N, C-alpha and C positions, 0 to 999 in steps of 0.2 A: 468504714465510719458511718456511711449513710444507713446501713443496716442496723448498726448499734443505736443510732439516733431514733430510727423508726420503731424498732422493737424493744429497745431498752429505755431510753430517756422518755419516750412518749408514754410508757407505762406509768411513769410518775404523773404525767398530765392526766391520764385516764383515771388514776386513783383520786385526784382532786375533783375531777368532774363527776366521778361516781359518788363521792361524799356529798357534793352539792345536790345531785339528783336524788339521792336517797332522802336527804333532808326535805326536799320538796314532796316526795311521795309519802313520808311519814308525818310531817308536821307543817307542810306548806300548801301551796295552791293545788297540788295534784293528789291530795289524800282521798278525794272522792274519785272512784273508778270512772265515772262518766266524764270528769274533767281530764283524767289522764288519757282516755281513749282518743281524744281529739288530736294531740300532737303525735301519738303513735300512728294513727291513721294517716296523718299528713306525711310522716316519714315513709310509710309504705307507698303512698302515692308518689312521693318525691323520688323513690327508687324505681318504681315501675315505669313511669312516663319516660325518663331519660333512656332507660334500657330499650324501650320500644322504639324510640326515635333513632337510637343507634342501629338497631337491627334493620329498621326501614332504610337507613342510609347505606347499609352494607349487604343487602340481599343480592345474591348473584355475583358478588365481587370475587369470591374465592380467596385462595392463599391464606385461609384461616382467619380472615378478617372478622367473621361472626363470633369468634371465640373471645373477642374483646368487649362483649355486650355489657359486662359488669363495670367497665371503667368509669362511666359517668354516674353510676348509681350512688356512690358514697360522697357525702358532704365532708370536706376536710375540716373536721371538728376543731383541730388546733387553731386554724386561722379563723374559722367562723366564731369561736368563742373569744378569740383575741379582739376581733372587731366588736363583738357584743360587749366586751368589757370596756372598750373606749366610749361607746355610746350608752353605757349603762345608766347614767344619771338622767338621761332624757327619755327613758323607756318606762312605761308602767310595769309594776311587778309581775302582773299576769302575762304580759307580752314577753318579758324576759324569760319567765319560766317556760312558756310555750316554746320559744326558740331554743332554749337549753335542752329541753326534752327531745325536740325534733332532731337536733344535731347529734345528741348522744345515741338515741335509738337508731337513727339512720346509719351512723358509723358502726354500731354493734351488729346491725343486720348485714352491713357490707362485709364485716369480718366473718359472719356466718356463711355468706355466699362464697368467700374465699376458701373457707374450710371445706365446704361441701363440693364446690365445682372446680377449684384450682389447686387443691392440695393432693398431690399424687399419693402420699402415704401418711395415714393418720395413725399414730401410736397410742392406742387407748390405755396401754399399761402406764405410760408416763403421765397421762391425764388423770388416771385413778390415783397414782402416787401423789399428785399435786394436791389431792383433797386432804391428805394428812396434815401437812404444814399449814394449809389454809384453815382447817378446822381448829388447829391449836392456836393460830393467830386470832380467829374469831372468839375462842374461849377466853383468851387473855384480855382482849379488848372489851368483851362483855363484863369482865371483872374489873374493868377500868385500869388495867395495867398499862403503864407508859414506858416500860423498861426497854433498854436497847435490844433485848431479846426479840422484839418484834421485827427488827430489821433483817436478821438472817432468815427468819421464817418467811418474810415477804420475798426476799431474794430467792430462796429455795423454791417457793411457789412459782415465781416467775420463770426460773430456769426449767422446772419440770413441764410447765405449760408450753414453753418454747420448744423443748425437746419433743413434745407430742405432735408438733406440726401445726398446732393452732396458733394464730397470731398472739404473741405474748402480751399485748396490751389488754387482752381479756382478763389476765390475772390482776391487773390494776383495778378494773371495775369490780371483779369478784371480791377482792380483798376489801374494797371500800364498802361494799354492801354488808359486810360482817360487822362494821363499826356501828355501835349504838348512837342514835341521834340525840336522845334525851338521857339524862342521868336516871339511874335507878332510884336514887334518893334525891329529893328536892334540895336545891342549894344554889348559891350565887355562882355566876360565871357560866361559860358556854359548856355544852355537852362535849363528849369525847370527840365526836365528829367535827365539831367546831374547832376544837383544840388542834386536831391533826390538820384541818384545812388551813388554819392560821399559820401553822409551823411549816407546812410543805408548799403552800402556794408560791412563796417567793422563789423556791427552787424550781418549781414547775414553770412559772412565768419568766423567770430571769435566766434559766439555763436550758431546761428541756425544750421548750417551744422555740427559742431562738436558734438552738443548735439544729433542731429538726428542720426549721425553715431554711437555714443556711445550706444544709446538704440537699434538701429537696429542690432548692433553686438551681442546683447544678445539673439538672436534667436538660439535655439539649432540646430545643423546640424546633429546630430546622433539620431536615434530613439531608441525605447526600446531594439532593438536587437544589438545596437552598430553601429559603422561606417560601418561594412561589410554589415549589413542589409540595411542601407541607400543607399549604392552604388548599391544594386541590386533591389531597389524599383523602380517600373515603373514611378511613379510620379516624384521622384527625378531625374531619368535618363532623362525623357522628358524635364524637366526644364534645366538641365545642357547641354544636347546636343543641345537643341533649342537655348539657349543663346550663347553657344560656337560657333555654326555654324553661328549665326548672326554676332558675333564680328569678326569671321574669314573673312566673306564676306565684312564687313565694312573695315577691315584692307587691304584687297586686293584692294578695291576701292581707 
């Protein structure tokens, strides 16, 4: 169930986040490349520093401890954006856009790290096959089609990406980036991206994220030796100090 929540339900969340991010890149505060580079650079720094802190904490430990260097590199976007949504009304638009972009880019780069360094077998055939339903999905949404046919195309894309060995949430972002932000012809009402975001956001916020949070919370924090042994373990300390330092720097910024 935890795997279904992390790979399946969370793809819905990534689809909504991808729609919002694309809107910012096309018609929002990030349409200028120089503005978009700042949160991207912040995401890169926010991954590199925690990884270096983890490595420094585990040099010479042995038992494969160094292989966990990527653990503190990823921001948990589902919880980060949930907190961001709570304080949304008190944040300037530019600040919210910066944090949204940083969280999404950080998580996508973390997924790339998983695919490159932690995936034993990558099936490029399944990945290439995923391009067909995704291209058809993109063609239909570009023609402003809202038919139920979009759902099986999205599910097929997700299944093929999952079978390839790449984290399936990438399919959610890739599909979101095919959706047009503005209408081809001027007219009243939101564009197709706004329509999808309005329809799917309740499912994402009301089902996908809470289910993921519930199953993610089931991970034990204490090892066989109890909480004291956990707090003295080099792997646990590397993760905690790396993440703590990163969030402190982000708060100072």
